[in-house]
N, C-alpha and C positions, 0 to 999 in steps of 0.2 A: 473756256467752258468745256465741260465733258458731257457728251451725249452718248447714251447707251443705244445700241441697235440690237434688239432681241429677236431671235429667230430659232427655228428648230433645225436649221442646217448644221451639220457637224463641223464644217469649216466656213469661213467667210467667203461668200460668192463674189464674183467680179463686181457686181453692183455695189457691194459694201466697200470694196477696195477703192473703187472710183469715187464713191461718195466721201470716203475718208480723205482722199487726196484733195478733192475740191474743198472740203470743209476746213482743212488745215489752212488754206489761203484766207479763210474768214476767221482764223483764230479759234477754231473749234476742233477738239480731239474726239475721235470716235472709239468706243470700246465695244467690241462684238461679244455678245453673250447668249447663252441658252438658258431656259428657265432653271435647270438644276445648278447653274453657276451662281445663283443668288443665295447668300447666307443670311437668313432672316435674323438670327440671334446676334450676329456681329454687325448687321446692317451694312454689309459690303457685298460686292460681287467680284468674281474672278473671270476675266475674259481676255480677249486678244486686242492689242492696240498696234497700229501701224507705225513702226519706228524704223527710220532709215530704209523704208520700202520693204520691211519684213514684219510679219505678225509676231508679236512678243506677248507672252502671258503676263498679265498684271492684275493685282488686286486693288480695287478702288472703292470708295464710298458710293452709295447709291446715287447716280446722277440725278439732277433735277428734272431731266427730260429723258424719256426712253421711247424710241421709235420701235413699236412692237407689232409683230404680225399676228393676224387672227389665229394662226395655227398654234400659238403659244397658250391659248385659252382652253386647252383640253382639260378634261376632268382631272387627270393625274398631276397637272400643274396648278390646280386651283389655289392651294395654299400660297403659292408664290405670287400669282396674279392678284389675288385678294389683298395681299400685303402691299404690292406695288401700287395698287389703286389708291391706297391710303397714304403711301409714302412719297409718291412722285407724280409728275404729269406725264400721262401716256398719250401717244399719238391716237390711240383708239382704246377706250375703256370697255368696249363691248356692251355698253348699256343699250337696252331696247333694240336688240338686233332684229331686223326685219326678215321674215321668211319670204321666199319668192312669191308665195300666194298672197301674203299680207301686203307686200309692196304693190302688186297688181290691184288689189282691192282699194288701197288708199288712193292710188293714181286715178282709178275709175271715177272717183268723186271730185277730182280736180279738173276743171274745164281746160286748163292749160296743157294737161298731159293725158287726158282721157282717150285721145285719139291713138295713143301708143299702146294701149292696153290689149293684151291677148286674153281671151276667155280661158280661165284657169280654175281647176277644182282639185281639192285634196282627194286622193283615192282612199276611200274608207271601205269600199266594197267593189266587187266585180261590176255591179250595176252602175257605178259612177262612170266607168269606162264605157259601158254599153250605151248609156245615155248620150255621152259625148260623141260616140261613133254614129249614133242615129242622127244627131244634130249636124255634125260636121264631116262625116264620112272618113276623114283622115285626122289622126291625132298624134301628139307626142307624149310619151310617158318618160318622166325624168324624176330622179330622186330629189326631194326638197333640199337636201343638204349636200348635193353632189358637187364635185369639183372636177375640172379638166374634162368635162363632157363624158364622164364614164357612166355606164349602166343606163344609157338612153336608148329608147326604142321608138320607131315610127310605126304606127299601126294604121292600115287602111282596110276598111270593110268593103268587100265586093258582094255580089249576089250569093255566092256559094262558098266563100273562103275569106281568109284574112291574110293580108300581105304584110310581113314583118320585116322592117329594116333595122339592122344593128351593125354599127361600125361599117365595114365594107361589104357586108353580106345582106342579101335580101332573099326571103323565101316565102312560099305560099303554104299555108297550113289550114287545117280544119278548125271549126269552132271548138271542138273538144281539145285539140292541141293548144289552141290559144288560151283556153281556160287553165290548162295544166301549166302553161308558161306563167300565167297570172299567179297561180298558187305557189310556184317555185321561186319566181323572181320579183314579184310585185307586192303580193299580200304581206301586210305587216312590215313593210320596208320604207314607210314614209315617202310614198310617191305622189307626184302630181300628174294630172292629165290636162293637156293643153291643146287648144285648136292648132292644127298644123298650118303654117304659112309657107307658101312657095317662095323661098328665097334662094334661088339657084342661078348659076351662071348660064350663058348661052350654051355651054357644053354640058350642062346638067349637073354640075357639082354644087353641093350646098355651100353657102357662104354667109357670113354676117360681118358687121362692122364693129370692131372693138374700139371704143373711145376710152383711152386711158387718161385719167385726170389726176393731178396732184395739186397740193397747195403750194403757192409760190412765195416769193420774198415779201409780198404784201399780205400774206394770209388769205389770198383769194384763190379760187379754183382756176386752174389753167390746164389746157390739153397738152399732155406730154407728146401725144401723137394719136391721130385717128388712122386706123389701118384696116384693110379688108383681110379677113381670114377665110381661106378657101379650103374646103375638105376634098382635096383631089382624090377621086376614086371612092369616096365615102358615100354611104347611103343616108346617113342620119344628120350629122352636124359638121360644121367647119372646124374640126379639132386639129390644130397644128401639131399637138402632141401625138396624134395618131396618124401622121403622114401627110398633113396638109401643108399649105404655103400661105404667104402673105403678099399683099399688093398695096400700092399707094391708092388712095381713094379716087383721085381725079382721073388717071388713065383707065382705071377699072370701070368707073361709072360712065365715062365716055364710051367705052366699048360695049357696055351692057344696057345703057339706058338712053342712048341717043341724045335728043335735045332736052331731056329731063335732068341730065347729070348735074348741071349747075345748081338747080333748085334743091336737089337731094343733098348735094355737098354743103350748101349753106345751112340746111336744116340740121345736118350732123354737127356742124361747127357750133350752131346755136345751142344744141342740146348739151354740148361739152361744158358750156359756161352757165347753164341754167339748172339742169336736172340735178347735179350734185348738191346744190343748195336745198332742193326739195327733199332729197334723201336725208340730208343732215337735219333738216327741220323735223322730219317724221321720226327720226331716231332721238332727237332732243339732246344730242351730244356732238362733240367735235370729231371729225374724221380727217385723215390726211391723204388717203389714196383710194380710188375707186376704178373699177373696170366696168364699163357699160356696154352691153352687147345688144346691138340693134339689127333686126332683120329688115330687109327691104323687099317688098312684094314686087310682082311683075309690073304693077301700075306705078311703082315708085313710092308707095305709101310705106311709112316707117312703123315698125313694131318693136316694143321693148321685150327682148327675150329674158334678160335678167341683169342684175347689178351685183358685182362681186366686190367685196371689201378686202380681198387678198389677191388682186389680179397678178397674172404672170407678167414677167418683165424681161425675159431674155432677149427679145428683139429690139428693145428700146432702152437699154441700160444707161446710155449716155444722157438722154433727155431726162430720165427719172433722177439720176444722180445729181444733175445740175439743179433741178427743181427742189429736191429734198434738202440738199446742203443749204440752199437759200432759205427754205422754210425753217430749218434749224436756227438760222440767224434771226428770223422773225420771232420764233418762240423765245429765243434768248432775250431779245429787247422788248417785245410787245406783250408777251404773256408772262414771262418770269421776271421782267423788269431788271435784267442784268445788263449794265452798260460796260463799255470797254474799260473804264477806270476800276470797276469792281472785279472784272475778270482777270485775275492775276495770271492764270495760265495763258490767256491770250497775250498779255503784255510780254511775258517771258519768252514766248514762242513765236512772236510776230515775224521776226527776221528769219528764225530757224525754219518756220513752216514754209516760207516762200522758197528757201534753199532746198528743203526736202522735196517740194513739188517740182522744182527745176531739175534736181538731181535724179529723181525717180523717173522722170519722163523727159530726158534731155532733148530728144528730137522735136518735141512739141513746144510751141511758143505761147499758147494760150488755152483756156479751158474749152473753147469751141473745138479746137483741133483735138484735144484729149477725147472729147465725147465722140467725135466723128471717127477717130482712129479705132477706139475700143469697140464702137458700134459695128464697124465694118468687119472686125475680127470675129465678133460673136455671130453675125448674121450670115457669114460665108458657109 
């Protein structure tokens, strides 16, 4: 079976290479493509395939399954994605995409998840921010379509001033200066205002818990990894891309929450295998990958910051590659109904795939060691 992996990266990242290597052991070949690589008239695509541990450019018919990232659904690629929606099975067809505000509103009505909800409002005017500041004193301003924690502000109203936090900086400004900031940075920019939750380490650094989930070989949601993201020296959020770090949940929770750590950890693990089904239900379509960001208050209460359908992966590529290659196999058999006898490519390459896997990574004896080895290289 041939599986397409579509992204906007110029070259296949390490995650794609590892996924391709593992997939070969299951009789699945990967072709890495970008949206412009699709030829609608010829019904083909031209991408890179891993052959003898080297990426080689090949032209192939449109695969029956394409693992596609949300970033491929930009306006300039719409003719391609519209075509692929009709032509093949996509890992996410981007139907009924939920805004951050809409997700909070839906969950507010669900008794199972309402306790996670953060008060959130769309910023339509300066008055929307003022009302939230009157009610909560301290708020977060974030773009509704933001990624990687960019353009986020923390605003605290005091008796005679406003304290603004942005990235690693914090400054005190007047009401007039705050209004000017609103006009220049917030107005007409699709922002949300949200109640601020104190989710900080004992040292005062902001943090959250990223729950990265993927579909597994049974088509079920499984946690690739839960990990704590710490914004070391930052004023706003726990953004690893802006100089933060990561930690395993158990030692972190033990150090910051004393005897509550075990209860918090169990709740995080439960969310990983329940909330994704709710998100999928609300969207009314299939999804393959989600990043759930959870804040933890001083009292140990959990809050849902947001859910990302194109989560970052650099720190856990081994876990993700293993789950995705297994999910590809699930799609092959259970969704597309392709069995081994029908899969000619799999038959011809069964022995060759195993040899390629052994040759490409000779020091490694099994997939677990492949994942751990590549993971250690990336996280150093």
